[in-house]
All heavy atoms as an XYZ file, in Angstrom:
831
protein
N       8.034     36.357    -24.203
C       8.352     35.096    -23.369
C       7.633     35.324    -21.951
O       7.910     36.383    -21.347
C       9.899     35.067    -23.158
C      10.303     33.896    -22.156
S      11.895     34.003    -21.364
C      12.967     34.153    -22.682
N       6.974     34.362    -21.571
C       6.341     34.469    -20.277
C       7.216     33.815    -19.281
O       7.775     32.601    -19.470
C       5.029     33.677    -20.395
O       4.445     33.775    -18.946
N       7.529     34.476    -18.109
C       8.358     33.898    -17.068
C       7.505     33.424    -15.901
O       8.035     33.443    -14.767
C       9.355     34.925    -16.643
C      10.364     35.271    -17.644
C      11.349     36.192    -17.164
C      11.128     34.036    -18.266
N       6.189     33.146    -16.137
C       5.370     32.787    -14.992
C       5.543     31.283    -14.829
O       5.120     30.472    -15.649
C       3.803     33.028    -15.409
C       3.591     34.549    -15.530
C       2.006     34.793    -15.726
N       1.889     36.127    -16.056
C       1.097     36.555    -16.883
N       0.313     35.758    -17.721
N       0.948     37.830    -17.243
N       6.056     30.937    -13.629
C       6.288     29.570    -13.317
C       5.686     29.339    -11.923
O       5.605     30.313    -11.082
C       7.769     29.147    -13.439
C       8.656     29.886    -12.446
C       8.261     29.204    -14.837
C      10.041     29.339    -12.460
N       5.384     28.069    -11.572
C       4.854     27.692    -10.313
C       5.850     27.899     -9.186
O       7.075     27.906     -9.446
C       4.446     26.314    -10.237
N       5.369     28.196     -7.985
C       6.320     28.417     -6.827
C       7.278     27.430     -6.667
O       8.447     27.568     -6.287
C       5.460     28.734     -5.551
C       6.358     29.042     -4.287
C       7.078     30.355     -4.566
O       6.610     31.223     -5.246
O       8.132     30.462     -3.935
N       6.917     26.141     -6.818
C       7.926     24.995     -6.586
C       8.990     24.993     -7.711
O      10.057     24.617     -7.410
C       7.091     23.576     -6.522
C       6.449     23.272     -7.723
O       5.913     24.237     -8.555
O       6.310     22.047     -8.170
N       8.507     25.491     -8.950
C       9.587     25.504    -10.005
C      10.537     26.795     -9.588
O      11.668     26.692    -10.013
C       8.949     25.843    -11.226
C       8.265     24.505    -11.595
C       7.329     24.826    -12.918
O       6.653     25.913    -13.006
N       7.274     23.888    -13.825
N      10.132     27.851     -9.067
C      10.894     28.968     -8.638
C      11.946     28.492     -7.601
O      13.077     28.696     -7.746
C      10.050     30.136     -8.053
C      11.025     31.159     -7.432
C       9.176     30.776     -9.123
N      11.585     27.665     -6.631
C      12.405     27.023     -5.646
C      13.469     26.150     -6.345
O      14.675     26.305     -5.938
C      11.607     26.350     -4.559
C      12.505     25.483     -3.593
C      10.771     27.198     -3.731
N      12.933     25.223     -7.250
C      13.901     24.379     -7.948
C      15.048     25.179     -8.705
O      16.170     24.802     -8.843
C      13.101     23.574     -8.973
C      14.034     22.504     -9.691
C      13.147     21.752    -10.638
O      12.010     21.787    -10.766
O      13.861     20.908    -11.331
N      14.447     26.225     -9.425
C      15.409     27.130    -10.191
C      16.438     27.795     -9.258
O      17.617     27.763     -9.565
C      14.622     28.146    -10.969
C      15.429     29.062    -11.958
C      16.170     28.235    -12.913
C      14.468     30.061    -12.639
N      16.089     28.348     -8.082
C      16.878     28.973     -7.185
C      17.934     27.886     -6.651
O      19.050     28.370     -6.451
C      16.046     29.575     -5.924
N      17.526     26.725     -6.413
C      18.405     25.727     -5.966
C      19.526     25.445     -6.993
O      20.695     25.174     -6.776
C      17.659     24.480     -5.638
C      18.533     23.232     -5.175
C      19.389     23.572     -3.922
O      19.233     24.443     -3.232
O      20.233     22.684     -3.602
N      19.103     25.419     -8.298
C      20.153     25.189     -9.435
C      21.151     26.290     -9.437
O      22.305     25.956     -9.554
C      19.348     25.100    -10.790
C      18.637     23.753    -10.962
S      17.866     23.871    -12.529
C      16.988     22.436    -12.554
N      20.632     27.505     -9.226
C      21.580     28.592     -9.295
C      22.395     28.651     -8.058
O      23.694     28.923     -8.071
C      20.843     29.977     -9.404
C      20.468     30.326    -10.793
C      19.138     30.349    -11.243
C      21.396     30.491    -11.775
C      18.770     30.608    -12.460
C      21.037     30.894    -13.031
C      19.733     30.820    -13.463
N      21.896     28.188     -6.770
C      22.710     28.098     -5.525
C      23.818     26.957     -5.850
O      25.028     27.268     -5.459
C      21.943     27.681     -4.476
C      22.677     27.644     -3.231
C      21.801     26.992     -1.979
N      21.664     25.598     -2.254
C      22.565     24.713     -1.865
N      23.662     25.061     -1.571
N      22.380     23.388     -2.161
N      23.501     25.914     -6.515
C      24.456     24.805     -6.811
C      25.506     25.485     -7.649
O      26.816     25.140     -7.427
C      23.833     23.541     -7.247
C      22.954     22.795     -6.331
C      22.281     21.712     -7.141
C      23.880     22.130     -5.284
N      25.162     26.133     -8.612
C      26.202     26.640     -9.624
C      26.921     27.786     -9.120
O      27.998     28.182     -9.612
C      25.577     27.127    -10.878
C      25.020     25.814    -11.765
S      24.460     26.350    -13.349
C      22.858     27.339    -12.943
N      26.590     28.462     -8.003
C      27.296     29.550     -7.385
C      28.629     29.154     -6.647
O      29.437     29.842     -6.378
C      26.468     30.384     -6.399
O      26.322     29.564     -5.138
N      28.747     27.869     -6.420
C      29.921     27.265     -5.808
C      31.018     27.200     -6.924
O      30.631     26.432     -7.846
C      29.648     25.973     -4.995
C      30.910     25.280     -4.456
O      31.608     24.672     -5.169
O      31.162     25.539     -3.295
N      32.192     27.855     -6.793
C      33.183     27.726     -7.740
C      33.586     26.304     -8.235
O      33.936     26.117     -9.364
C      34.314     28.645     -7.262
C      33.599     29.525     -6.305
C      32.583     28.773     -5.695
N      33.783     25.467     -7.235
C      34.163     24.073     -7.532
C      33.123     23.301     -8.410
O      33.414     22.736     -9.367
C      34.514     23.303     -6.183
O      35.528     23.997     -5.655
C      34.914     21.876     -6.598
N      31.852     23.553     -7.947
C      30.830     22.880     -8.716
C      30.641     23.524    -10.157
O      30.432     22.836    -11.176
C      29.456     22.968     -7.954
C      29.368     22.026     -6.803
C      27.962     21.845     -6.385
N      27.530     22.953     -5.507
C      27.559     23.089     -4.161
N      28.196     22.035     -3.548
N      27.283     24.175     -3.525
N      30.834     24.846    -10.206
C      30.884     25.416    -11.576
C      32.121     24.795    -12.459
O      31.670     24.596    -13.618
C      30.838     27.010    -11.412
C      30.705     27.734    -12.761
C      29.392     27.390    -13.483
C      30.671     29.273    -12.432
N      33.209     24.673    -11.916
C      34.246     24.127    -12.595
C      33.998     22.765    -13.182
O      34.309     22.379    -14.299
C      35.505     24.175    -11.770
C      36.221     25.391    -11.660
C      37.598     25.181    -10.954
N      38.030     26.406    -10.404
C      37.770     26.864     -9.023
N      37.253     25.985     -8.239
N      38.163     27.985     -8.664
N      33.298     22.076    -12.282
C      32.900     20.605    -12.704
C      31.814     20.715    -13.861
O      32.079     19.977    -14.848
C      32.235     19.819    -11.478
C      33.405     19.574    -10.480
C      31.544     18.589    -11.939
C      32.867     18.987     -9.095
N      30.910     21.575    -13.697
C      29.982     21.607    -14.828
C      30.639     21.979    -16.134
O      30.412     21.507    -17.084
C      28.805     22.605    -14.330
C      28.021     22.026    -13.299
C      27.930     22.814    -15.629
C      27.028     23.119    -12.720
N      31.492     23.140    -15.942
C      32.243     23.602    -17.207
C      33.076     22.560    -17.915
O      33.260     22.439    -19.049
C      32.990     24.806    -16.959
C      32.087     26.045    -16.552
C      32.905     27.206    -16.125
C      31.205     26.476    -17.626
N      33.697     21.674    -17.015
C      34.512     20.542    -17.438
C      33.748     19.652    -18.167
O      34.374     18.712    -19.024
C      35.239     19.901    -16.307
N      32.439     19.489    -17.999
C      31.715     18.431    -18.655
C      30.745     19.025    -19.884
O      29.989     18.258    -20.432
C      30.591     17.893    -17.562
S      31.394     17.031    -16.208
N      31.109     20.237    -20.218
C      30.408     20.820    -21.285
C      30.851     20.354    -22.799
O      29.946     20.033    -23.539
C      30.526     22.434    -21.362
C      29.555     23.220    -20.583
C      29.845     24.726    -20.696
C      28.096     22.906    -20.982
N      32.123     20.209    -22.941
C      32.518     19.762    -24.132
C      32.395     18.263    -24.552
O      32.119     17.969    -25.691
C      34.005     20.207    -24.410
C      34.100     21.803    -24.439
O      33.285     22.413    -24.955
O      35.201     22.150    -23.986
N      32.699     17.400    -23.495
C      32.612     16.049    -23.716
C      32.426     15.373    -22.334
O      32.727     15.885    -21.342
C      33.861     15.500    -24.333
N      31.917     14.194    -22.427
C      31.590     13.422    -21.073
C      32.954     13.257    -20.480
O      34.064     12.997    -21.166
C      31.039     12.042    -21.541
C      30.370     12.418    -22.791
C      31.253     13.469    -23.484
N      33.142     13.238    -19.179
C      34.334     13.224    -18.426
C      34.148     12.248    -17.301
O      33.156     12.272    -16.536
C      34.609     14.671    -17.816
O      35.827     14.605    -17.257
N      35.088     11.293    -17.165
C      35.047     10.369    -15.939
C      35.529     11.242    -14.727
O      36.247     12.120    -14.707
C      36.116      9.262    -16.318
C      37.026      9.917    -17.278
C      36.256     10.924    -18.018
N      35.127     10.667    -13.501
C      35.390     11.379    -12.234
C      36.853     11.614    -12.034
O      37.151     12.779    -11.671
C      34.665     10.487    -11.053
C      35.060     11.225     -9.755
C      33.246     10.340    -11.251
N      37.648     10.630    -12.190
C      39.036     10.852    -11.882
C      39.736     11.811    -12.699
O      40.497     12.653    -12.175
N      39.577     11.767    -14.029
C      40.301     12.738    -14.893
C      39.654     14.232    -14.528
O      40.429     15.157    -14.657
C      39.954     12.438    -16.368
C      40.621     11.238    -16.832
C      40.256     10.838    -18.288
O      39.782     11.795    -18.978
O      40.557      9.779    -18.711
N      38.390     14.300    -14.343
C      37.733     15.620    -14.002
C      38.433     16.136    -12.714
O      38.815     17.272    -12.670
C      36.176     15.481    -13.900
C      35.556     16.731    -13.438
S      33.915     16.364    -12.827
C      33.374     15.139    -13.930
N      38.568     15.286    -11.750
C      38.985     15.690    -10.289
C      40.424     16.250    -10.586
O      40.770     17.191    -10.000
C      38.879     14.587     -9.403
N      41.174     15.433    -11.345
C      42.610     15.840    -11.477
C      42.764     17.103    -12.257
O      43.564     18.036    -11.958
C      43.332     14.716    -12.328
C      44.868     14.944    -12.382
C      45.550     13.756    -13.041
O      45.243     12.603    -12.775
O      46.449     14.051    -13.853
N      41.836     17.306    -13.247
C      41.960     18.375    -14.223
C      41.579     19.774    -13.295
O      42.243     20.770    -13.553
C      40.975     18.235    -15.352
C      40.995     19.430    -16.441
C      40.394     19.155    -17.717
N      39.030     18.676    -17.455
C      38.392     17.743    -18.069
N      38.991     17.002    -18.913
N      37.079     17.412    -17.924
N      40.745     19.579    -12.451
C      40.300     20.845    -11.651
C      40.907     20.940    -10.295
O      40.734     22.032     -9.556
C      38.821     20.932    -11.577
C      38.069     19.833    -10.781
C      38.070     21.074    -13.006
C      36.650     20.106    -10.546
N      41.767     19.888    -10.059
C      42.560     20.000     -8.783
C      41.906     19.601     -7.534
O      42.117     20.317     -6.589
N      40.924     18.718     -7.519
C      40.217     18.332     -6.253
C      40.435     16.701     -6.159
O      40.643     16.050     -7.031
C      38.718     18.754     -6.173
C      37.936     18.019     -7.380
C      38.671     20.323     -6.154
C      36.456     18.322     -7.301
N      40.016     16.305     -4.935
C      40.045     14.872     -4.675
C      38.966     14.139     -5.440
O      37.796     14.825     -5.681
C      39.998     14.491     -3.223
O      38.775     14.854     -2.709
N      39.043     12.852     -5.720
C      37.948     12.115     -6.302
C      36.766     12.047     -5.429
O      35.560     12.198     -5.971
N      36.979     11.999     -4.181
C      35.813     11.901     -3.240
C      35.044     13.236     -3.152
O      33.836     13.145     -3.107
C      36.337     11.433     -1.815
O      37.207     12.325     -1.273
N      35.767     14.289     -3.276
C      35.130     15.576     -3.252
C      34.350     15.788     -4.561
O      33.132     16.254     -4.611
C      36.075     16.774     -3.065
C      35.600     18.181     -2.947
C      34.477     18.246     -1.811
C      36.603     19.174     -2.738
N      34.973     15.353     -5.616
C      34.257     15.467     -6.891
C      32.989     14.581     -6.915
O      31.973     15.101     -7.375
C      35.275     14.994     -8.070
N      33.077     13.524     -6.412
C      31.910     12.584     -6.289
C      30.738     13.166     -5.529
O      29.580     12.964     -5.883
C      32.335     11.179     -5.683
O      33.084     10.555     -6.674
N      31.196     13.791     -4.339
C      30.160     14.575     -3.516
C      29.405     15.631     -4.333
O      28.224     15.606     -4.469
C      30.876     15.095     -2.373
C      29.891     16.086     -1.606
N      28.914     15.619     -0.807
C      29.960     17.329     -1.599
C      28.267     16.742     -0.258
N      28.973     17.788     -0.602
N      30.221     16.497     -5.072
C      29.598     17.545     -5.729
C      28.845     16.864     -6.985
O      27.721     17.479     -7.333
C      30.698     18.446     -6.338
C      31.353     19.363     -5.347
N      30.562     20.156     -4.520
C      32.660     19.561     -4.961
C      31.300     20.802     -3.715
N      32.512     20.550     -3.908
N      29.281     15.840     -7.605
C      28.581     15.318     -8.648
C      27.165     14.743     -8.352
O      26.258     14.885     -9.126
C      29.475     14.104     -9.416
C      30.596     14.761    -10.157
C      31.596     13.578    -10.469
C      30.245     15.298    -11.566
N      27.108     14.139     -7.191
C      25.873     13.705     -6.666
C      24.808     14.937     -6.589
O      23.702     14.661     -6.902
C      26.162     13.056     -5.333
C      24.840     12.471     -4.614
C      25.021     11.890     -3.309
N      25.713     12.630     -2.411
C      24.935     13.620     -1.628
N      23.747     13.798     -1.843
N      25.583     14.299     -0.791
N      25.284     15.854     -6.000
C      24.411     17.127     -5.918
C      23.995     17.666     -7.333
O      22.717     17.982     -7.536
C      24.973     18.180     -5.035
C      25.503     17.897     -3.628
C      26.172     19.043     -3.104
C      24.195     17.698     -2.837
N      24.915     17.664     -8.286
C      24.685     18.218     -9.571
C      23.726     17.333    -10.330
O      22.832     17.785    -11.148
C      25.921     18.431    -10.333
C      26.788     19.667     -9.592
C      28.222     19.653    -10.263
C      26.103     20.963     -9.775
N      23.900     15.975    -10.109
C      22.933     15.028    -10.870
C      21.594     15.088    -10.230
O      20.613     15.106    -10.961
C      23.408     13.659    -10.605
C      24.562     13.149    -11.638
C      24.891     11.826    -11.495
N      23.796     10.917    -11.567
C      23.578      9.660    -11.163
N      24.503      9.134    -10.445
N      22.642      8.967    -11.520
N      21.455     15.234     -8.906
C      20.253     15.399     -8.310
C      19.419     16.741     -8.748
O      18.157     16.549     -8.889
C      20.353     15.470     -6.796
N      20.105     17.689     -9.086
C      19.526     18.904     -9.600
C      19.231     18.829    -11.101
O      18.754     19.858    -11.706
C      20.318     20.131     -9.326
N      19.578     17.741    -11.729
C      19.447     17.560    -13.162
C      20.318     18.458    -14.091
O      20.077     18.909    -15.235
C      18.064     17.677    -13.737
C      17.183     16.648    -13.000
C      15.708     16.750    -13.483
N      15.157     18.115    -13.211
C      14.336     18.746    -14.079
N      13.919     18.122    -15.158
N      13.868     19.890    -13.844
N      21.440     18.939    -13.492
C      22.482     19.793    -14.171
C      23.478     18.948    -15.000
O      23.945     19.366    -16.043
C      23.132     20.680    -13.258
C      22.261     21.773    -12.582
C      22.924     22.602    -11.555
C      21.846     22.820    -13.760
N      23.701     17.675    -14.419
C      24.522     16.724    -15.097
C      23.888     15.512    -15.274
O      22.986     15.058    -14.436
C      25.853     16.508    -14.259
C      26.894     17.599    -14.158
C      28.072     17.154    -13.250
C      27.389     18.145    -15.554
N      24.346     14.728    -16.147
C      23.757     13.275    -16.460
C      25.026     12.258    -16.397
O      26.087     12.698    -16.684
C      23.018     13.089    -17.780
C      21.707     13.760    -17.625
C      21.749     15.226    -17.764
O      22.610     15.838    -18.475
N      21.000     15.952    -17.041
N      24.809     11.117    -15.854
C      25.861     10.103    -15.717
C      25.518      8.960    -16.687
O      24.464      8.599    -17.025
C      25.950      9.568    -14.380
N      26.721      8.405    -17.220
C      26.579      7.211    -17.938
C      27.729      6.315    -17.638
O      28.850      6.740    -17.663
C      26.778      7.595    -19.552
C      26.769      6.492    -20.523
C      27.111      6.945    -21.900
O      26.921      8.033    -22.311
O      27.432      5.950    -22.721
N      27.271      5.094    -17.284
C      28.394      4.101    -16.922
C      28.934      3.411    -18.098
O      28.273      3.006    -19.004
C      27.822      2.982    -16.124
C      28.813      1.887    -15.560
C      28.374      1.101    -14.479
N      28.061      1.659    -13.293
C      29.161      2.006    -12.364
N      30.428      1.734    -12.646
N      28.844      2.594    -11.237
N      30.354      3.374    -18.269
C      30.941      2.737    -19.381
C      31.993      1.774    -18.804
O      33.134      2.268    -18.214
C      31.736      3.764    -20.175
C      30.845      4.669    -20.913
C      31.588      5.655    -21.690
N      30.888      6.640    -22.303
C      31.330      7.758    -22.826
N      32.615      7.960    -23.131
N      30.509      8.791    -23.183
N      31.587      0.502    -18.559
C      32.552     -0.467    -18.028
C      32.679     -0.058    -16.399
O      31.549      0.003    -15.808
N      33.777      0.127    -16.088
C      33.990      0.507    -14.581
C      33.968      1.933    -14.266
O      34.039      2.301    -13.022
C      35.324     -0.147    -13.997
C      35.302     -1.623    -14.163
C      36.502     -2.341    -13.549
N      36.698     -1.976    -12.204
C      37.766     -2.205    -11.444
N      38.603     -3.041    -12.029
N      37.767     -1.872    -10.257
N      33.802      2.789    -15.272
C      33.912      4.256    -15.034
C      32.569      4.852    -15.440
O      31.837      4.411    -16.233
C      34.954      4.871    -15.984
C      36.335      4.636    -15.694
C      37.279      5.467    -16.493
O      37.145      5.489    -17.694
N      38.248      6.070    -15.872
N      32.489      5.966    -14.623
C      31.021      6.694    -14.839
C      31.501      8.090    -15.528
O      32.287      8.685    -14.949
C      30.345      6.958    -13.488
C      29.110      7.849    -13.718
C      29.806      5.569    -12.954
N      30.885      8.333    -16.582
C      31.168      9.501    -17.325
C      30.129     10.639    -17.110
O      28.899     10.292    -17.003
C      31.328      9.340    -18.782
C      32.614      8.697    -19.205
C      32.787      7.297    -18.891
C      33.691      9.414    -19.770
C      33.984      6.604    -19.143
C      34.776      8.709    -20.084
C      35.053      7.449    -19.809
N      30.451     11.832    -16.820
C      29.309     12.929    -16.654
C      29.505     13.848    -17.755
O      30.492     14.244    -18.362
C      29.706     13.556    -15.320
C      29.493     12.738    -14.126
C      30.468     11.838    -13.591
C      28.214     12.640    -13.446
C      30.150     10.990    -12.617
C      28.003     11.806    -12.386
C      28.974     10.920    -12.013
O      28.737     10.092    -10.840
N      28.222     14.410    -18.060
C      28.124     15.377    -19.182
C      27.005     16.300    -18.917
O      25.991     15.784    -18.245
C      27.907     14.612    -20.493
N      27.048     17.403    -19.531
C      25.840     18.405    -19.481
C      25.202     18.008    -20.813
O      25.704     18.394    -21.857
C      26.349     19.846    -19.519
C      25.069     20.828    -19.580
C      27.088     20.261    -18.249
N      24.024     17.399    -20.733
C      23.260     16.990    -21.983
C      22.012     17.765    -22.237
O      21.605     17.796    -23.402
C      22.931     15.538    -21.964
O      22.162     15.335    -20.838
C      24.167     14.685    -21.906
N      21.563     18.595    -21.282
C      20.305     19.322    -21.462
C      20.598     20.612    -22.244
O      21.655     21.364    -21.889
C      19.768     19.735    -20.117
C      18.443     20.557    -20.238
O      18.518     21.804    -20.438
O      17.435     19.891    -20.041
N      19.977     20.867    -23.437
C      20.314     21.866    -24.260
C      20.196     23.250    -23.556
O      20.851     24.265    -23.738
C      19.426     21.914    -25.519
N      19.170     23.468    -22.652
C      18.918     24.764    -21.989
C      20.159     25.000    -21.120
O      20.609     26.107    -20.994
C      17.536     24.587    -21.111
C      16.344     24.205    -21.924
N      15.817     23.105    -21.893
C      15.600     25.123    -22.689
C      14.763     23.077    -22.655
N      14.712     24.289    -23.179
N      20.619     24.038    -20.360
C      21.757     24.293    -19.430
C      22.995     24.563    -20.178
O      23.679     25.502    -19.960
C      21.914     23.062    -18.512
C      23.258     23.199    -17.721
C      20.795     22.743    -17.595
N      23.199     23.856    -21.268
C      24.365     24.063    -22.085
C      24.248     25.619    -22.720
O      25.258     26.277    -22.768
C      24.381     23.054    -23.283
C      24.718     21.667    -22.850
C      24.811     20.807    -24.019
N      25.929     21.102    -24.829
C      27.151     20.813    -24.531
N      27.507     20.104    -23.462
N      28.324     21.109    -25.473
N      23.145     25.928    -23.301
C      23.062     27.289    -23.863
C      23.258     28.384    -22.736
O      23.953     29.301    -23.115
C      21.686     27.449    -24.416
O      21.278     28.642    -25.079
N      22.550     28.231    -21.674
C      22.703     29.250    -20.705
C      24.041     29.453    -20.260
O      24.772     30.567    -20.165
C      21.820     28.849    -19.387
C      21.773     29.961    -18.408
S      22.900     29.724    -17.027
C      22.708     28.111    -16.485
N      24.858     28.245    -19.997
C      26.206     28.241    -19.487
C      27.190     29.006    -20.552
O      28.024     29.676    -20.320
C      26.590     26.953    -19.080
C      26.234     26.583    -17.731
C      26.503     25.161    -17.440
C      26.636     27.505    -16.627
N      26.861     28.485    -21.795
C      27.727     28.966    -22.936
C      27.495     30.480    -23.041
O      28.434     31.210    -23.328
N      26.259     30.999    -23.070
C      25.987     32.316    -23.045
C      26.711     33.204    -21.968
O      27.320     34.216    -22.133
C      24.516     32.769    -23.228
C      23.824     32.344    -24.329
O      24.458     32.004    -25.320
O      22.588     32.231    -24.347
N      26.708     32.634    -20.716
C      27.208     33.257    -19.495
C      28.710     33.336    -19.578
O      29.447     34.216    -19.324
C      26.797     32.685    -18.346
C      25.319     32.755    -17.981
S      24.664     34.538    -18.109
C      25.615     35.235    -16.695
N      29.395     32.215    -20.107
C      30.876     32.206    -20.476
C      31.247     33.257    -21.490
O      32.098     33.991    -21.217
C      31.306     30.840    -20.810
C      32.802     30.865    -21.329
C      31.201     29.879    -19.643
N      30.487     33.278    -22.596
C      30.725     34.366    -23.591
C      30.556     35.755    -22.977
O      31.394     36.667    -23.343
C      29.736     34.195    -24.698
C      30.062     32.969    -25.574
O      31.034     32.407    -25.451
O      29.105     32.559    -26.404
N      29.610     35.948    -22.242
C      29.398     37.295    -21.483
C      30.561     37.692    -20.659
O      31.084     38.802    -20.687
C      28.143     37.278    -20.730
C      27.899     38.486    -19.994
N      27.570     39.711    -20.484
C      27.969     38.852    -18.585
C      27.490     40.704    -19.698
N      27.741     40.118    -18.450
N      31.140     36.717    -19.912
C      32.351     36.925    -19.020
C      33.522     37.264    -19.772
O      34.314     38.173    -19.355
C      32.347     35.887    -18.045
C      33.676     35.913    -17.202
C      31.263     35.884    -17.046
N      33.791     36.572    -20.963
C      35.049     36.599    -21.589
C      35.003     37.704    -22.633
O      36.053     38.086    -23.119
C      35.525     35.359    -22.080
C      34.592     34.806    -23.234
C      35.820     34.372    -21.027
C      35.044     33.434    -23.822
N      33.883     38.219    -23.068
C      33.831     39.275    -24.067
C      34.624     40.483    -23.603
O      34.590     40.827    -22.398
C      32.459     39.657    -24.457
C      31.560     40.403    -23.466
C      30.141     40.471    -23.835
O      29.857     40.103    -24.984
O      29.534     41.212    -23.057
N      35.216     41.095    -24.606
C      35.962     42.398    -24.391
C      34.897     43.461    -23.723
O      33.850     43.778    -24.288
C      36.553     42.932    -25.502
C      37.681     42.030    -26.036
O      38.339     41.423    -25.283
O      37.858     42.168    -27.172
N      35.478     44.064    -22.478
C      34.732     45.200    -22.077
C      34.916     46.440    -22.761
O      36.084     46.648    -23.248
C      35.077     45.403    -20.577
C      34.801     44.193    -19.696
C      34.936     44.470    -18.203
O      34.844     45.657    -17.867
O      35.332     43.584    -17.533
N      33.928     47.231    -22.937
C      34.183     48.562    -23.686
C      35.144     49.490    -22.982
O      35.287     49.338    -21.591
C      32.736     49.134    -23.634
C      31.834     48.484    -22.854
C      32.606     47.115    -22.366
N      35.923     50.208    -23.741
C      36.828     51.080    -23.295
C      36.155     52.156    -22.400
O      35.067     52.742    -22.699
C      37.630     51.836    -24.272
C      38.377     50.940    -25.229
C      39.732     50.675    -24.660
O      40.337     51.561    -24.091
O      40.472     49.640    -25.091
N      36.731     52.574    -21.193
C      36.122     53.391    -20.283
C      36.045     54.828    -20.996
O      35.114     55.629    -20.739
C      36.977     53.679    -19.050
N      36.971     55.194    -21.957
C      37.097     56.440    -22.568
C      35.924     56.446    -23.599
O      35.478     57.647    -23.898
C      38.369     56.563    -23.367
C      39.537     56.686    -22.425
O      39.423     57.111    -21.261
O      40.620     56.367    -22.814
N      35.479     55.318    -24.105
C      34.310     55.481    -25.062
C      32.991     55.579    -24.421
O      31.967     55.655    -25.288
C      34.363     54.177    -26.045
O      34.029     53.052    -25.274
N      32.785     55.487    -23.093
C      31.561     55.668    -22.489
C      31.103     57.011    -22.728
O      31.783     58.035    -22.668
C      31.746     55.366    -20.946
N      29.731     57.255    -22.952
C      29.212     58.490    -23.031
C      29.368     59.452    -21.865
O      29.361     58.843    -20.746
C      27.685     58.348    -23.423
C      27.487     56.823    -23.292
C      28.698     56.155    -22.826
N      29.697     60.576    -21.997
C      29.824     61.594    -20.961
C      28.557     61.955    -20.371
O      27.550     61.990    -21.091
C      30.475     62.799    -21.433
N      28.538     62.114    -19.160
C      27.163     62.358    -18.525
C      27.157     63.073    -17.362
O      26.490     63.583    -16.735
């Protein structure tokens, strides 16, 4: 796998990781992984105001981490990009996997 990308793409990638480094924004993204979520329900589920959720959603959409779809009077947000879904799923799996026992570490 070649990881050679243009400088502007490096900057874009760094900005995506910066956005995801905020715990509230990461909760929003994770809330949108399984199914599209409307702003109000999402905000209530993660314990923030609708206006704060909207602010974060605007930033995440601009970075192409989330997509929006209007359904009547509500806007639903989802992670639809397969690369983003895969990376987040892998990272969640990594965090929740059982850590090896300290006793089973090789002596050294």
